[in-house]
C-alpha positions as CSV (number, residue, x, y, z in Angstrom):
1,M,106.1,123.2,83.1
2,T,108.8,124.6,85.3
3,Q,108.6,127.9,87.1
4,E,110.6,129.5,89.9
5,A,109.4,130.7,93.3
6,V,111.1,132.4,96.3
7,I,111.0,131.1,99.9
8,D,110.2,133.9,102.3
9,K,111.8,134.3,105.8
10,K,108.9,132.3,107.3
11,G,109.5,129.4,104.9
12,R,106.5,130.0,102.7
13,V,106.5,129.5,99.0
14,V,104.0,131.1,96.7
15,I,102.9,128.8,93.9
16,P,102.7,130.8,90.7
17,K,99.1,131.6,89.6
18,Q,99.5,129.7,86.3
19,L,100.4,126.5,88.1
20,R,97.7,127.0,90.7
21,E,95.1,127.4,88.0
22,K,96.3,124.4,86.0
23,L,96.2,122.1,89.1
24,R,93.0,123.7,90.5
25,L,94.7,124.7,93.8
26,R,92.5,127.0,95.7
27,N,92.6,128.5,99.2
28,Q,92.7,125.7,101.8
29,T,93.5,123.0,99.2
30,K,95.5,120.2,101.0
31,V,98.7,119.2,99.4
32,R,101.2,116.4,100.2
33,L,104.9,117.3,100.5
34,T,107.4,114.6,99.6
35,L,111.2,114.6,99.7
36,D,112.5,112.4,96.9
37,D,116.2,112.2,96.1
38,G,116.8,115.8,97.0
39,K,113.6,117.1,95.3
40,L,110.6,118.5,97.1
41,I,107.4,117.3,95.4
42,I,104.2,119.1,96.1
43,A,101.1,117.1,95.1
44,K,97.4,117.8,95.5
45,T,95.9,115.2,97.8
46,V,93.0,113.1,96.6
47,T,89.8,113.1,98.7
48,P,88.3,109.6,99.4
49,E,85.4,110.6,97.2
50,E,87.7,111.5,94.3
51,F,89.6,108.3,94.7
52,I,86.5,106.1,94.8
53,N,85.2,107.8,91.6
54,K,88.6,107.3,89.8
55,M,88.7,103.6,91.0
56,E,85.1,102.8,90.0
57,G,85.1,100.1,87.4
58,C,88.7,99.1,88.0
59,I,87.8,96.1,90.2
60,K,85.0,94.0,88.7
61,E,82.7,92.1,90.9
62,D,82.8,88.9,88.8
63,T,86.6,88.4,89.3
64,L,88.1,86.0,91.7
65,L,89.8,88.8,93.6
66,P,88.6,89.3,97.2
67,K,86.4,92.4,97.6
68,T,88.6,95.4,98.5
69,N,87.5,98.5,100.2
70,P,88.6,101.5,98.0
71,L,89.6,103.4,101.1
72,D,92.1,100.6,102.0
73,L,93.5,100.9,98.5
74,K,93.9,104.7,99.0
75,R,95.8,104.2,102.3
76,I,98.2,101.8,100.6
77,W,98.6,104.1,97.6
78,E,99.4,107.1,99.9
79,Q,102.1,105.2,101.7
80,T,104.0,104.6,98.5
């Protein structure tokens, strides 16, 4: 889905209502801004609780992998 928006003189952009609703962006929702090859990417941030819930079950306790703190994984993921 692609829509256009206008930047005002203070540098603000209004995200169209349809996109806000689809992404569940509400007042005070934190987003991450990334510049990628000349494109500005706006992504909803993931709270530690949301990340842990999404990662639950991905790392099994009976594997030979060392135990990993999900928040450490989130920090690594955010850096990429």
